[in-house]
C-alpha positions as a LaTeX table, in Angstrom:
\begin{tabular}{lrrr}
\hline
Residue & $x$ (\AA) & $y$ (\AA) & $z$ (\AA) \\
\hline
Met1 & $-9.31$ & $-30.70$ & $-2.75$ \\
Ser2 & $-6.00$ & $-31.39$ & $-1.12$ \\
Asp3 & $-5.15$ & $-30.36$ & 2.45 \\
Glu4 & $-2.82$ & $-27.72$ & 1.00 \\
Asp5 & $-5.51$ & $-26.23$ & $-1.19$ \\
Arg6 & $-7.97$ & $-26.27$ & 1.78 \\
Ser7 & $-5.39$ & $-24.48$ & 3.96 \\
Glu8 & $-4.85$ & $-21.81$ & 1.37 \\
Glu9 & $-8.64$ & $-21.29$ & 1.07 \\
Val10 & $-8.98$ & $-20.95$ & 4.84 \\
Leu11 & $-6.15$ & $-18.39$ & 4.96 \\
Arg12 & $-7.85$ & $-16.34$ & 2.22 \\
Glu13 & $-11.15$ & $-16.46$ & 4.07 \\
Glu14 & $-9.51$ & $-15.24$ & 7.26 \\
Arg15 & $-7.91$ & $-12.32$ & 5.42 \\
Arg16 & $-11.26$ & $-11.03$ & 4.11 \\
Gln17 & $-12.66$ & $-8.01$ & 5.90 \\
His18 & $-15.96$ & $-8.02$ & 3.99 \\
Asp19 & $-18.39$ & $-10.79$ & 3.20 \\
Arg20 & $-18.57$ & $-11.50$ & $-0.50$ \\
Ala21 & $-21.71$ & $-11.78$ & $-2.52$ \\
Arg22 & $-22.02$ & $-14.10$ & $-5.53$ \\
Leu23 & $-22.16$ & $-11.94$ & $-8.56$ \\
Ile24 & $-21.24$ & $-13.09$ & $-12.06$ \\
Val25 & $-20.57$ & $-10.22$ & $-14.51$ \\
Asp26 & $-18.07$ & $-9.38$ & $-17.19$ \\
Val27 & $-15.40$ & $-7.09$ & $-15.79$ \\
His28 & $-13.09$ & $-5.13$ & $-18.06$ \\
Phe29 & $-9.52$ & $-4.92$ & $-16.64$ \\
Glu30 & $-6.39$ & $-3.05$ & $-17.60$ \\
Gly31 & $-2.91$ & $-3.12$ & $-16.16$ \\
Val32 & 0.53 & $-4.76$ & $-16.23$ \\
Glu33 & 0.54 & $-4.74$ & $-19.98$ \\
Ser34 & $-2.70$ & $-6.74$ & $-19.98$ \\
Thr35 & $-6.18$ & $-5.68$ & $-21.03$ \\
Gly36 & $-9.17$ & $-8.01$ & $-21.15$ \\
Val37 & $-12.55$ & $-9.12$ & $-19.93$ \\
Ala38 & $-12.87$ & $-11.51$ & $-16.99$ \\
Ser39 & $-15.86$ & $-12.98$ & $-15.32$ \\
Thr40 & $-16.38$ & $-12.23$ & $-11.57$ \\
Lys41 & $-17.18$ & $-15.05$ & $-9.22$ \\
Asp42 & $-17.92$ & $-13.06$ & $-6.12$ \\
Ile43 & $-17.57$ & $-9.41$ & $-5.00$ \\
Ser44 & $-17.73$ & $-7.17$ & $-1.94$ \\
Val45 & $-16.90$ & $-3.49$ & $-1.22$ \\
Gly46 & $-13.42$ & $-4.74$ & $-0.39$ \\
Gly47 & $-12.61$ & $-6.62$ & $-3.57$ \\
Leu48 & $-13.53$ & $-9.44$ & $-5.93$ \\
Tyr49 & $-12.44$ & $-12.71$ & $-7.50$ \\
Met50 & $-12.31$ & $-12.84$ & $-11.22$ \\
Ser51 & $-11.89$ & $-15.81$ & $-13.51$ \\
Thr52 & $-9.24$ & $-15.25$ & $-16.12$ \\
Gln53 & $-6.33$ & $-17.02$ & $-17.75$ \\
Ala54 & $-4.37$ & $-13.85$ & $-18.03$ \\
Ala55 & $-1.05$ & $-13.90$ & $-16.23$ \\
Leu56 & $-1.58$ & $-11.19$ & $-13.59$ \\
Pro57 & 1.12 & $-11.26$ & $-10.88$ \\
Val58 & 0.50 & $-10.70$ & $-7.18$ \\
Gly59 & 0.92 & $-6.99$ & $-6.53$ \\
Ala60 & $-0.20$ & $-5.86$ & $-9.96$ \\
Thr61 & $-2.52$ & $-2.80$ & $-9.97$ \\
Leu62 & $-5.49$ & $-3.10$ & $-12.17$ \\
Thr63 & $-8.15$ & $-0.61$ & $-13.30$ \\
Leu64 & $-11.50$ & $-2.45$ & $-13.30$ \\
Arg65 & $-14.83$ & $-1.46$ & $-14.89$ \\
Ile66 & $-17.59$ & $-3.33$ & $-13.22$ \\
Pro67 & $-21.22$ & $-3.30$ & $-14.55$ \\
Ile68 & $-23.69$ & $-3.22$ & $-11.70$ \\
Gly69 & $-27.12$ & $-1.87$ & $-11.04$ \\
Gly70 & $-27.74$ & $-0.62$ & $-14.54$ \\
Gly71 & $-24.55$ & 1.41 & $-14.33$ \\
His72 & $-20.96$ & 0.69 & $-13.70$ \\
Val73 & $-18.14$ & 1.54 & $-11.31$ \\
Val74 & $-14.48$ & 2.07 & $-12.24$ \\
Val75 & $-12.14$ & 1.08 & $-9.42$ \\
Lys76 & $-8.37$ & 0.41 & $-8.95$ \\
Gly77 & $-7.33$ & $-2.70$ & $-7.13$ \\
Asp78 & $-4.28$ & $-4.91$ & $-6.43$ \\
Val79 & $-3.97$ & $-8.54$ & $-7.21$ \\
Val80 & $-3.51$ & $-10.17$ & $-3.77$ \\
Tyr81 & $-3.47$ & $-13.86$ & $-4.82$ \\
Thr82 & $-3.54$ & $-15.85$ & $-7.99$ \\
Asn83 & $-4.71$ & $-19.29$ & $-9.22$ \\
Pro84 & $-2.64$ & $-19.62$ & $-12.38$ \\
Asn85 & $-4.79$ & $-20.11$ & $-15.45$ \\
Arg86 & $-7.96$ & $-19.81$ & $-13.31$ \\
Gly87 & $-8.23$ & $-16.39$ & $-11.78$ \\
Val88 & $-7.11$ & $-13.76$ & $-9.30$ \\
Gly89 & $-8.28$ & $-12.20$ & $-6.11$ \\
Val90 & $-8.33$ & $-8.41$ & $-6.13$ \\
Arg91 & $-8.42$ & $-5.97$ & $-3.18$ \\
Phe92 & $-9.87$ & $-2.58$ & $-4.10$ \\
His93 & $-8.07$ & 0.65 & $-3.31$ \\
Ser94 & $-10.13$ & 3.16 & $-1.44$ \\
Leu95 & $-13.50$ & 3.18 & $-3.17$ \\
Pro96 & $-14.98$ & 6.54 & $-4.17$ \\
Asp97 & $-18.14$ & 7.19 & $-2.13$ \\
Ala98 & $-20.44$ & 6.83 & $-5.27$ \\
Ala99 & $-18.87$ & 3.39 & $-6.04$ \\
Arg100 & $-19.20$ & 2.21 & $-2.48$ \\
Glu101 & $-22.81$ & 3.36 & $-2.30$ \\
Leu102 & $-23.70$ & 1.62 & $-5.59$ \\
Leu103 & $-22.11$ & $-1.69$ & $-4.50$ \\
Glu104 & $-23.79$ & $-1.52$ & $-1.05$ \\
Arg105 & $-27.12$ & $-0.83$ & $-2.66$ \\
Glu106 & $-26.81$ & $-3.58$ & $-5.31$ \\
Leu107 & $-25.24$ & $-6.42$ & $-3.38$ \\
Pro108 & $-27.50$ & $-8.65$ & $-1.26$ \\
Pro109 & $-28.06$ & $-7.40$ & 2.28 \\
Gly110 & $-25.37$ & $-8.34$ & 4.78 \\
Lys111 & $-22.94$ & $-9.25$ & 1.95 \\
Gln112 & $-20.91$ & $-6.10$ & 1.58 \\
\hline
\end{tabular}
């Protein structure tokens, strides 16, 4: 990893307000003339990182359907950073109470 890549990772870590839990599930996304399925890498009540080769620009608003805990949550979020052809970081808009409760219940303790 180059110094520049390491610096970008540190900056992303510093911007996070919630600890992320490792969770790999298929997320359905829709937005900016793109629809698809991506694999999550990690998630918190604040957002997630999803692996995708779709060209999703920073600032794009997505609707995400995330399977978790035998059910699913549907949330909106904005792409806050992108790793072209690898994936994107998404920050959730205000989570509905039911979605927040499900994520808090299903994510490992201390990782919301």
